[in-house]
C-alpha positions in Angstrom: -4.9 0.8 -49.6 -1.8 2.2 -51.2 -1.3 5.9 -51.6 0.7 7.2 -54.0 2.9 10.5 -53.3 4.2 12.5 -56.7 7.3 14.6 -56.2 8.5 17.1 -58.0 10.7 16.6 -60.8 13.3 19.5 -61.4 14.4 19.4 -65.4 18.2 18.7 -64.9 20.4 21.1 -66.0 22.6 21.1 -68.8 26.9 21.9 -67.5 27.5 25.1 -68.8 31.3 24.7 -70.3 34.1 27.2 -68.9 37.0 27.9 -71.2 39.3 30.5 -73.2 37.3 33.4 -74.9 37.9 33.4 -78.6 37.5 35.7 -81.2 34.4 34.4 -82.2 32.9 34.5 -78.6 33.1 38.9 -78.4 29.6 38.9 -80.1 28.2 36.6 -76.8 30.0 38.5 -74.2 28.8 42.1 -75.9 25.2 40.7 -75.6 25.7 39.3 -71.9 27.6 42.6 -70.7 24.7 44.9 -72.3 22.1 43.0 -71.3 23.1 42.1 -67.1 23.9 45.8 -67.1 20.6 46.7 -67.9 19.0 44.4 -65.7 21.1 44.7 -62.8 21.9 48.6 -62.7 18.6 49.8 -64.2 17.8 51.2 -60.2 21.8 51.8 -59.8 22.7 54.0 -62.8 20.9 56.7 -65.3 18.2 55.1 -67.9 19.2 57.3 -70.5 23.2 55.8 -70.0 21.6 52.1 -70.3 19.7 52.7 -72.7 22.3 54.0 -75.1 24.7 50.8 -74.7 24.8 49.6 -77.6 26.3 45.0 -78.6 28.2 46.8 -81.4 29.7 49.2 -79.2 30.3 46.7 -76.9 32.2 44.1 -79.3 34.2 47.3 -80.7 35.2 47.2 -76.9 36.0 43.9 -76.8 37.6 43.3 -79.7 40.3 46.2 -78.1 40.8 43.8 -74.9 41.2 40.9 -76.4 44.7 42.7 -78.0 45.8 43.7 -74.3 48.8 42.2 -73.0 48.8 39.9 -70.2 44.5 40.0 -70.3 43.0 36.6 -69.7 39.6 36.1 -70.9 36.8 33.0 -69.8 33.4 32.1 -71.3 30.7 30.2 -70.0 28.9 28.5 -72.5 25.5 26.7 -72.6 26.8 23.2 -74.3 23.7 22.9 -76.4 23.7 26.2 -77.9 27.0 27.2 -78.2 25.2 30.1 -76.3 27.6 32.4 -74.4 25.8 32.5 -70.7 28.3 34.0 -68.5 32.4 35.4 -68.8 35.0 37.2 -67.1 37.8 39.5 -67.9 41.6 39.6 -65.6 45.0 40.9 -65.7 47.6 42.9 -63.9 45.7 46.0 -62.6 44.4 49.5 -63.6 44.9 52.4 -62.4 48.4 51.5 -59.8 46.3 49.2 -58.1 46.9 50.2 -54.7 49.7 47.7 -54.3 47.9 44.5 -55.4 48.9 43.1 -58.8 46.2 41.7 -60.5 42.0 42.0 -61.1 39.2 40.7 -61.8 38.2 43.5 -64.5 34.6 42.1 -65.3 32.7 39.3 -64.3 29.1 38.8 -66.0 26.3 35.8 -65.8 23.2 36.2 -67.6 19.8 36.6 -66.6 18.3 32.5 -66.7 21.8 31.1 -65.6 22.6 32.3 -62.7 22.9 30.6 -59.3 24.0 27.6 -61.2 27.6 28.0 -59.8 28.8 29.4 -63.3 30.3 32.7 -61.3 31.7 31.0 -59.2 33.7 28.9 -61.8 34.1 31.6 -63.7 36.2 33.4 -60.5 37.6 30.6 -59.9 39.1 30.1 -63.4 40.4 34.2 -63.8 41.9 33.8 -60.1 43.3 30.4 -61.4 44.7 32.1 -63.9 46.4 35.0 -62.1 47.8 32.6 -60.1 49.4 30.6 -62.6 50.9 34.0 -63.9 52.8 34.8 -60.9 50.4 37.2 -59.3 50.3 36.8 -55.4 47.2 39.0 -54.7 44.0 40.5 -56.7 41.7 42.5 -56.4 37.6 43.4 -57.7 35.8 46.6 -57.9 32.4 46.7 -57.5 29.4 48.9 -57.3 28.3 49.2 -53.6 24.7 48.8 -54.8 25.0 46.2 -57.0 22.2 43.3 -55.6 25.0 40.5 -56.4 27.9 42.5 -54.3 27.7 39.9 -51.4 29.3 37.6 -53.9 32.5 37.9 -53.5 32.7 38.1 -49.8 31.6 34.4 -50.4 34.2 33.9 -52.4 36.4 34.6 -49.9 37.3 38.8 -50.4 37.8 40.9 -47.6 36.9 44.9 -48.3 39.5 46.7 -48.9 38.8 50.3 -50.1 36.1 52.4 -51.1 36.0 54.8 -53.8 33.5 57.1 -55.9 33.6 57.1 -60.1 31.4 58.8 -62.3 30.1 56.0 -64.9 27.2 58.0 -66.9 27.5 61.2 -65.3 26.6 59.6 -62.1 28.5 59.7 -59.2 28.8 56.0 -57.3 30.8 54.1 -54.8 32.7 51.4 -55.5 34.2 49.1 -53.0 37.4 47.1 -53.8 37.2 43.0 -52.2 41.0 41.6 -52.6 42.4 38.0 -52.5 46.3 36.7 -51.6 46.4 34.1 -54.3 48.6 30.9 -54.2 51.0 30.1 -56.7 49.7 27.1 -59.5 
């Protein structure tokens, strides 16, 4: 007598493309920003602040950033629909940097695409670009209550410092992680 076994089959995941961002990506990056902030920070930041975030305002901010000298942007694009599902931006350290010359300013992956290695690939694209620009170290600031904060130590970052900032009228703590960079 033969037995049949059924094994669960996972649907294949499409490979997401990581590439430098272009002007046509601003709308997608704005959508990822607003959506991920609403999801990630809903228990951390004031609801009124999160609810007032709009795609159009984010698009305007992104457009200004695209002009900034030395700032680089990368997007993760789902190949079938051409939809931006994540992004990272990096460049010279803002606000003096405490001796660290470069910074990853933002790294967000749309809900539903997290846990697939997209964040790691965006992180590496930004890190490699900063190293290629000749920077010897980089920093990332992340809200200490961000549920995804553990990503940065897993990527080899070590805790450098912390500070209190104000977002939407709320005082929140940020933690800095730093990395030494090998020149590419």
